[in-house]
C-alpha positions in Angstrom: 0.0 0.2 0.2 1.3 3.5 -0.7 2.8 5.4 1.7 -0.3 8.2 2.3 -2.9 5.3 1.7 -6.0 5.2 4.1 -7.2 2.2 5.5 -10.4 1.5 5.5 -10.6 0.4 9.7 -9.0 4.7 9.8 -10.9 5.8 7.2 -14.2 4.4 9.3 -12.6 5.6 12.5 -12.7 9.4 13.9 -11.0 8.4 16.8 -10.6 6.9 20.2 -9.8 7.9 23.9 -7.5 5.8 26.2 -8.2 5.7 29.9 -6.3 4.4 32.7 -7.8 5.0 36.1 -10.6 3.6 38.2 -14.6 4.7 36.8 -14.6 7.9 37.8 -12.0 9.4 35.8 -14.0 7.4 32.7 -16.9 8.7 33.9 -14.9 12.3 33.6 -13.3 12.0 30.4 -16.7 10.5 29.0 -18.1 14.1 30.1 -15.4 15.9 28.3 -16.0 14.2 26.0 -19.2 14.9 25.1 -18.9 18.5 26.2 -16.0 19.4 24.0 -16.5 19.8 20.5 -14.1 17.5 18.6 -10.7 19.2 16.4 -11.4 19.5 13.0 -10.1 16.9 10.9 -7.1 18.3 8.9 -4.7 17.0 6.2 -1.9 18.6 4.1 -2.2 22.3 6.1 0.3 24.5 4.7 1.9 27.9 5.2 0.4 30.0 3.1 -3.2 28.6 2.4 -6.3 29.3 4.3 -9.0 26.3 5.4 -12.3 26.4 6.8 -14.2 24.0 8.5 -16.7 22.0 6.4 -20.2 22.3 8.2 -20.7 19.2 10.1 -18.5 17.0 8.1 -15.9 18.8 10.4 -13.5 18.4 7.7 -10.9 21.7 7.7 -10.6 22.5 4.1 -8.9 24.8 1.7 -10.2 27.9 0.6 -9.4 27.1 -2.7 -10.1 23.6 -3.8 -9.5 22.1 -7.3 -12.0 21.2 -9.8 -10.9 17.5 -11.8 -12.2 19.2 -15.1 -9.3 19.1 -17.4 -6.7 19.0 -14.6 -3.9 17.5 -15.7 -1.4 15.1 -13.0 1.3 18.3 -12.6 -1.2 20.8 -11.8 -3.1 18.5 -8.9 0.3 18.2 -7.7 1.7 21.5 -8.0 -1.4 22.3 -5.8 -1.4 19.5 -3.6 2.2 21.3 -2.7 1.1 25.1 -1.9 -1.7 22.8 0.5 -4.6 22.6 -1.3 -7.0 19.6 0.5 -10.0 19.2 -1.4 -10.7 17.6 -5.0 -13.6 17.0 -6.7 -13.6 15.2 -10.3 -16.1 12.4 -11.7 -16.1 9.8 -14.0 -17.6 11.4 -16.7 -15.2 14.6 -16.7 -13.2 14.4 -19.7 -14.5 10.9 -20.5 -13.1 9.0 -17.8 -9.6 11.0 -18.8 -10.0 13.3 -15.0 -9.8 9.8 -13.4 -6.5 8.4 -15.3 -5.0 12.2 -14.1 -6.0 12.0 -10.8 -5.0 8.5 -10.4 -1.7 8.9 -11.3 -1.3 11.6 -8.2 -4.2 10.3 -5.5 -2.3 6.6 -4.7 1.0 8.3 -3.2 -1.2 11.7 -1.8 -4.5 10.5 -0.7 -4.1 11.0 2.8 -3.5 14.6 1.8 -6.4 15.0 0.0 -10.1 15.2 1.0 -11.9 13.5 -2.0 -14.9 14.1 -3.4 -16.3 12.2 -6.5 -20.2 11.9 -8.6 -22.6 10.6 -8.6 -24.4 8.0 -6.1 -24.5 4.8 -6.8 -24.6 1.4 -6.7 -22.0 -0.5 -4.5 -20.4 -2.3 -7.7 -20.9 0.8 -9.7 -19.0 2.9 -6.9 -16.4 0.1 -6.8 -15.4 0.2 -10.4 -15.5 4.7 -9.9 -12.8 3.7 -7.2 -10.4 1.1 -8.2 -10.3 3.8 -11.5 -8.7 6.5 -8.9 -6.6 3.8 -7.4 -7.9 4.7 -3.7 -10.0 2.4 -1.2 -12.6 5.2 -0.6 -14.1 8.7 -0.6 -14.5 11.1 1.7 -17.9 12.5 0.4 -19.9 11.5 -2.6 -22.1 14.0 -4.4 -25.0 13.9 -6.3 -25.8 16.6 -9.5 -29.4 17.6 -10.0 -31.1 20.7 -11.2 -34.1 19.1 -9.6 -36.0 20.3 -5.8 -37.6 17.2 -6.0 -34.1 15.5 -6.5 -32.6 17.6 -3.2 -36.0 16.8 -1.1 -35.1 13.5 -1.5 -38.8 12.5 0.1 -38.5 8.9 -0.7 -34.9 8.6 0.5 -34.0 6.7 -2.5 -30.4 8.4 -3.0 -30.6 8.6 1.3 -30.7 4.5 1.4 -27.8 4.4 -1.4 -25.7 6.5 0.1 -26.1 4.9 3.7 -24.9 1.3 1.6 -21.7 3.2 0.3 -21.2 4.4 4.0 -21.6 1.0 5.4 -19.2 -0.3 3.4 -16.9 2.3 4.0 -16.7 3.9 0.7 -17.6 7.2 1.3 -18.5 9.3 4.6 -19.9 12.2 3.6 -23.4 13.1 1.1 -23.2 16.3 -1.0 -25.3 18.0 -3.7 -24.2 20.2 -6.6 -26.5 21.9 -8.8 -25.7 23.9 -12.1 -29.0 25.6 -13.1 -32.5 26.2 -10.9 -29.7 27.0 -8.2 -31.6 28.9 -6.1 -34.7 26.7 -5.8 -32.2 23.9 -5.4 -30.2 24.9 -2.9 -32.8 26.1 -1.0 -34.5 23.1 -1.1 -31.5 21.6 -0.2 -31.1 23.1 3.1 -33.7 23.2 4.0 -34.3 18.8 3.7 -31.5 17.9 5.6 -30.1 15.6 3.8 -27.2 16.8 2.6 -23.8 17.5 4.7 -22.4 20.1 1.8 -23.9 21.6 -0.9 -21.9 22.9 -4.1 -23.9 25.5 -6.5 -22.8 27.2 -9.2 -21.7 30.6 -8.1 -20.9 34.2 -9.2 -22.5 37.7 -9.1 -25.8 36.9 -11.2 -26.6 34.8 -7.9 -25.2 36.6 -4.9 -28.5 38.2 -4.0 -30.3 35.0 -4.8 -28.4 32.3 -2.6 -27.6 35.1 0.3 -30.6 33.6 2.5 -30.0 30.1 1.6 -26.6 30.7 2.5 -26.9 32.3 5.7 -29.5 29.3 6.0 -27.0 26.8 5.2 -24.6 28.3 7.8 -27.1 28.6 10.8 -27.7 24.7 10.1 -23.8 23.3 10.0 -24.3 22.7 6.2 -21.0 22.5 4.2 
């Protein structure tokens, strides 16, 4: 296994506390653990880059990230060297070449990256995506949609698919991406409570429309 690869056991384990002493000490440790927020999960933190906690995921992500559309392996490596720690990619990007480029970097540097891919899929299909990337898991799996009904996921179908991936240690958090009908879909996504993080298309033309949704997401700890 490459030096920075993440084992499935480590991936599923968020932390452990060893307590030495009597039952009173154990009870005290439990109380403190319940009261104190967990420290953000850090990867590849470097001077010169700024970082923020991505909502309830508690991932400390770089303010600049890398999209996988058109990215080359050497560019991704250079970004990681500068402290970028988020990569978002998909099998459909560049007819699979995005995965091919990322797979040249990720096996040795997986431990430096919070990796997000799309789409949500059944376990066998998703495992094929991981094999193409030469990784064992991803941090965030995203569903791409321009439909309010998908963002609401009232029948729970998307959550059920995601849970199957999570139970097998293939993905940790569920995200949504939206490129058109951005305002209504993003608003529905926040109101649904389904998503750990949301990645909408964003520009000056959408700033006013999305401002209330961003505020609501912040309040609900949605990244």
